[in-house]
ROVEXDO-779900 format. One record per atom (N, C-alpha, C): residue number from 0; residue in three letters; atom name; x, y, z. Coordinates in nm, 2 decimals, m for minus. Layout:
// residues N
NUM ALA CA X Y Z
...
//
This chain:
// residues 86
0 UNK N m8.75 7.93 16.09
0 UNK CA m8.61 7.93 16.12
0 UNK C m8.58 7.80 16.20
1 UNK N m8.47 7.74 16.16
1 UNK CA m8.43 7.62 16.23
1 UNK C m8.36 7.65 16.36
2 UNK N m8.40 7.57 16.47
2 UNK CA m8.33 7.59 16.60
2 UNK C m8.22 7.50 16.61
3 UNK N m8.11 7.55 16.65
3 UNK CA m7.99 7.47 16.67
3 UNK C m7.96 7.45 16.82
4 UNK N m7.91 7.33 16.85
4 UNK CA m7.87 7.30 16.99
4 UNK C m7.74 7.37 17.02
5 UNK N m7.73 7.46 17.12
5 UNK CA m7.60 7.51 17.15
5 UNK C m7.50 7.41 17.20
6 UNK N m7.38 7.40 17.15
6 UNK CA m7.28 7.30 17.19
6 UNK C m7.15 7.37 17.22
7 UNK N m7.14 7.44 17.33
7 UNK CA m7.01 7.50 17.36
7 UNK C m6.91 7.40 17.39
8 UNK N m6.78 7.43 17.35
8 UNK CA m6.68 7.33 17.39
8 UNK C m6.66 7.33 17.54
9 UNK N m6.62 7.22 17.60
9 UNK CA m6.59 7.22 17.74
9 UNK C m6.48 7.32 17.77
10 UNK N m6.50 7.39 17.89
10 UNK CA m6.40 7.49 17.93
10 UNK C m6.26 7.44 17.93
11 UNK N m6.23 7.32 17.98
11 UNK CA m6.10 7.27 17.98
11 UNK C m6.04 7.26 17.84
12 UNK N m6.12 7.23 17.74
12 UNK CA m6.07 7.22 17.60
12 UNK C m6.03 7.36 17.55
13 UNK N m6.12 7.46 17.58
13 UNK CA m6.09 7.60 17.54
13 UNK C m5.96 7.65 17.61
14 UNK N m5.95 7.62 17.74
14 UNK CA m5.83 7.67 17.81
14 UNK C m5.70 7.61 17.75
15 UNK N m5.70 7.48 17.73
15 UNK CA m5.58 7.42 17.68
15 UNK C m5.56 7.46 17.53
16 UNK N m5.66 7.48 17.46
16 UNK CA m5.64 7.53 17.32
16 UNK C m5.58 7.67 17.32
17 UNK N m5.63 7.75 17.40
17 UNK CA m5.57 7.89 17.41
17 UNK C m5.43 7.88 17.46
18 UNK N m5.40 7.80 17.56
18 UNK CA m5.26 7.79 17.61
18 UNK C m5.17 7.73 17.50
19 UNK N m5.22 7.64 17.42
19 UNK CA m5.14 7.58 17.31
19 UNK C m5.10 7.69 17.21
20 UNK N m5.19 7.79 17.18
20 UNK CA m5.16 7.89 17.08
20 UNK C m5.09 8.01 17.13
21 UNK N m5.07 8.02 17.26
21 UNK CA m5.02 8.14 17.33
21 UNK C m4.86 8.14 17.31
22 UNK N m4.82 8.24 17.23
22 UNK CA m4.67 8.25 17.21
22 UNK C m4.60 8.29 17.33
23 UNK N m4.67 8.35 17.43
23 UNK CA m4.60 8.39 17.55
23 UNK C m4.57 8.27 17.65
24 UNK N m4.63 8.16 17.62
24 UNK CA m4.61 8.04 17.70
24 UNK C m4.48 7.96 17.66
25 UNK N m4.42 7.90 17.75
25 UNK CA m4.30 7.82 17.72
25 UNK C m4.34 7.70 17.63
26 UNK N m4.25 7.66 17.54
26 UNK CA m4.28 7.55 17.45
26 UNK C m4.33 7.42 17.52
27 UNK N m4.27 7.38 17.63
27 UNK CA m4.31 7.26 17.70
27 UNK C m4.46 7.27 17.75
28 UNK N m4.50 7.39 17.80
28 UNK CA m4.64 7.40 17.84
28 UNK C m4.73 7.39 17.72
29 UNK N m4.69 7.46 17.61
29 UNK CA m4.77 7.45 17.49
29 UNK C m4.78 7.31 17.44
30 UNK N m4.67 7.24 17.45
30 UNK CA m4.67 7.10 17.40
30 UNK C m4.77 7.01 17.49
31 UNK N m4.76 7.03 17.62
31 UNK CA m4.85 6.96 17.71
31 UNK C m5.00 7.00 17.68
32 UNK N m5.02 7.13 17.66
32 UNK CA m5.16 7.17 17.63
32 UNK C m5.21 7.11 17.50
33 UNK N m5.12 7.10 17.40
33 UNK CA m5.16 7.04 17.27
33 UNK C m5.20 6.89 17.29
34 UNK N m5.13 6.82 17.38
34 UNK CA m5.16 6.68 17.40
34 UNK C m5.30 6.67 17.47
35 UNK N m5.33 6.76 17.57
35 UNK CA m5.46 6.76 17.63
35 UNK C m5.57 6.79 17.54
36 UNK N m5.55 6.88 17.44
36 UNK CA m5.65 6.91 17.34
36 UNK C m5.67 6.78 17.26
37 UNK N m5.57 6.72 17.22
37 UNK CA m5.58 6.60 17.14
37 UNK C m5.66 6.49 17.21
38 UNK N m5.63 6.47 17.34
38 UNK CA m5.69 6.36 17.41
38 UNK C m5.84 6.39 17.44
39 UNK N m5.87 6.52 17.46
39 UNK CA m6.01 6.56 17.49
39 UNK C m6.10 6.59 17.37
40 UNK N m6.04 6.60 17.25
40 UNK CA m6.12 6.63 17.13
40 UNK C m6.21 6.52 17.10
41 UNK N m6.17 6.39 17.12
41 UNK CA m6.26 6.28 17.08
41 UNK C m6.39 6.29 17.16
42 UNK N m6.39 6.33 17.29
42 UNK CA m6.51 6.34 17.37
42 UNK C m6.60 6.45 17.31
43 UNK N m6.54 6.56 17.27
43 UNK CA m6.62 6.67 17.21
43 UNK C m6.68 6.63 17.08
44 UNK N m6.60 6.56 17.00
44 UNK CA m6.65 6.51 16.87
44 UNK C m6.76 6.42 16.88
45 UNK N m6.76 6.33 16.98
45 UNK CA m6.87 6.24 17.01
45 UNK C m6.99 6.32 17.05
46 UNK N m6.98 6.42 17.13
46 UNK CA m7.09 6.50 17.17
46 UNK C m7.15 6.57 17.04
47 UNK N m7.07 6.62 16.96
47 UNK CA m7.12 6.69 16.84
47 UNK C m7.19 6.59 16.75
48 UNK N m7.13 6.47 16.73
48 UNK CA m7.19 6.36 16.65
48 UNK C m7.33 6.32 16.70
49 UNK N m7.34 6.31 16.83
49 UNK CA m7.47 6.27 16.89
49 UNK C m7.57 6.37 16.88
50 UNK N m7.53 6.50 16.89
50 UNK CA m7.63 6.61 16.87
50 UNK C m7.67 6.61 16.72
51 UNK N m7.57 6.59 16.63
51 UNK CA m7.61 6.59 16.49
51 UNK C m7.71 6.48 16.46
52 UNK N m7.69 6.36 16.52
52 UNK CA m7.79 6.25 16.51
52 UNK C m7.92 6.29 16.56
53 UNK N m7.93 6.35 16.68
53 UNK CA m8.06 6.40 16.73
53 UNK C m8.12 6.50 16.64
54 UNK N m8.05 6.58 16.57
54 UNK CA m8.10 6.68 16.47
54 UNK C m8.13 6.62 16.34
55 UNK N m8.11 6.49 16.32
55 UNK CA m8.15 6.42 16.20
55 UNK C m8.04 6.38 16.10
56 UNK N m7.91 6.41 16.14
56 UNK CA m7.80 6.36 16.05
56 UNK C m7.79 6.21 16.05
57 UNK N m7.73 6.16 15.94
57 UNK CA m7.71 6.02 15.93
57 UNK C m7.56 5.99 15.96
58 UNK N m7.53 5.86 15.98
58 UNK CA m7.39 5.83 16.00
58 UNK C m7.30 5.86 15.88
59 UNK N m7.37 5.84 15.76
59 UNK CA m7.30 5.88 15.64
59 UNK C m7.26 6.03 15.63
60 UNK N m7.35 6.11 15.68
60 UNK CA m7.32 6.25 15.68
60 UNK C m7.21 6.29 15.79
61 UNK N m7.22 6.22 15.90
61 UNK CA m7.12 6.24 16.00
61 UNK C m6.99 6.20 15.96
62 UNK N m6.98 6.08 15.89
62 UNK CA m6.86 6.03 15.84
62 UNK C m6.80 6.13 15.73
63 UNK N m6.89 6.18 15.64
63 UNK CA m6.84 6.27 15.54
63 UNK C m6.78 6.40 15.60
64 UNK N m6.84 6.45 15.71
64 UNK CA m6.79 6.57 15.78
64 UNK C m6.66 6.54 15.84
65 UNK N m6.63 6.42 15.87
65 UNK CA m6.50 6.39 15.93
65 UNK C m6.40 6.33 15.83
66 UNK N m6.44 6.31 15.71
66 UNK CA m6.36 6.25 15.61
66 UNK C m6.33 6.10 15.63
67 UNK N m6.43 6.03 15.68
67 UNK CA m6.42 5.89 15.70
67 UNK C m6.55 5.82 15.65
68 UNK N m6.56 5.69 15.65
68 UNK CA m6.68 5.62 15.62
68 UNK C m6.78 5.62 15.73
69 UNK N m6.91 5.59 15.69
69 UNK CA m7.01 5.59 15.80
69 UNK C m6.98 5.48 15.90
70 UNK N m6.92 5.37 15.86
70 UNK CA m6.89 5.26 15.95
70 UNK C m6.78 5.31 16.05
71 UNK N m6.68 5.38 16.00
71 UNK CA m6.58 5.43 16.09
71 UNK C m6.64 5.53 16.19
72 UNK N m6.72 5.62 16.14
72 UNK CA m6.79 5.72 16.23
72 UNK C m6.87 5.65 16.34
73 UNK N m6.95 5.55 16.29
73 UNK CA m7.03 5.48 16.39
73 UNK C m6.94 5.40 16.49
74 UNK N m6.83 5.34 16.44
74 UNK CA m6.74 5.27 16.53
74 UNK C m6.68 5.36 16.63
75 UNK N m6.65 5.49 16.59
75 UNK CA m6.58 5.58 16.68
75 UNK C m6.68 5.64 16.78
76 UNK N m6.80 5.67 16.74
76 UNK CA m6.89 5.75 16.83
76 UNK C m7.03 5.68 16.86
77 UNK N m7.06 5.57 16.79
77 UNK CA m7.19 5.51 16.80
77 UNK C m7.20 5.39 16.89
78 UNK N m7.09 5.34 16.94
78 UNK CA m7.10 5.22 17.02
78 UNK C m7.18 5.24 17.14
79 UNK N m7.27 5.14 17.16
79 UNK CA m7.36 5.15 17.28
79 UNK C m7.49 5.22 17.25
80 UNK N m7.50 5.28 17.13
80 UNK CA m7.63 5.35 17.09
80 UNK C m7.72 5.25 17.02
81 UNK N m7.85 5.27 17.04
81 UNK CA m7.94 5.19 16.96
81 UNK C m7.92 5.21 16.81
82 UNK N m7.91 5.11 16.73
82 UNK CA m7.90 5.12 16.59
82 UNK C m8.03 5.15 16.52
83 UNK N m8.05 5.27 16.47
83 UNK CA m8.18 5.30 16.41
83 UNK C m8.17 5.30 16.26
84 UNK N m8.06 5.25 16.20
84 UNK CA m8.05 5.23 16.06
84 UNK C m8.00 5.36 15.99
85 UNK N m7.96 5.46 16.06
85 UNK CA m7.91 5.58 16.00
85 UNK C m7.77 5.55 15.96
//
């Protein structure tokens, strides 16, 4: 059985996501929460991409998962990492 690295989303991301979807919240609060989710999602995506790399994924696979090229995925998440040819 393959062991997966647990990658829970950051608490602030969960809180803002839940607030964004909460029909009981006023529209302006939901709008602000949606912006926070948008701004913080890149950090979480980078974390997921780096864990995927550690688990053997390639930049091509990461790009495909995101609907972009491997070069775009590397440009977004791989800057500053050693280039190992994946």
